[in-house]
C-alpha positions, 0 to 999 in steps of 0.5 A: 499499500503506498501514499497517495498523501503526506503522513507523519506516523512512528515506524517500528522500533522507533521514538519519533514520527518521522513524514511520509511522502505520497508514493513511498510505500506506508508500513503495515504497523501505520496502515490502519491511522494512514486508512483513518486519515485517508493516506492511502487509498484502498478497495472498499471490502465486502464479507464473503457470500454477503449481498447489499441491501437493495430496496424495490426494484434493485433500487439502494435508494428504496430500502424502505427505512423512513429518514425522521429528519425527511419529515417521515414516521419513524418505524418504531414509536421512541421512548 
């Protein structure tokens, strides 16, 4: 995995942070932080055997969920 933007992190075995440039390899120990900050590009992962959430006629936006913020009523009463 390579950095797509500058990233500052502490490599394994070091005590001081280092600046990594776009294009440099991301050390394995920094991958989680780099992903969280968007410093590396990742591919979307889907669980094996998982089905995408689809609504009416395969439309992902029409899942049947009601959005209370859009003026709809919640499916279950709030307590």
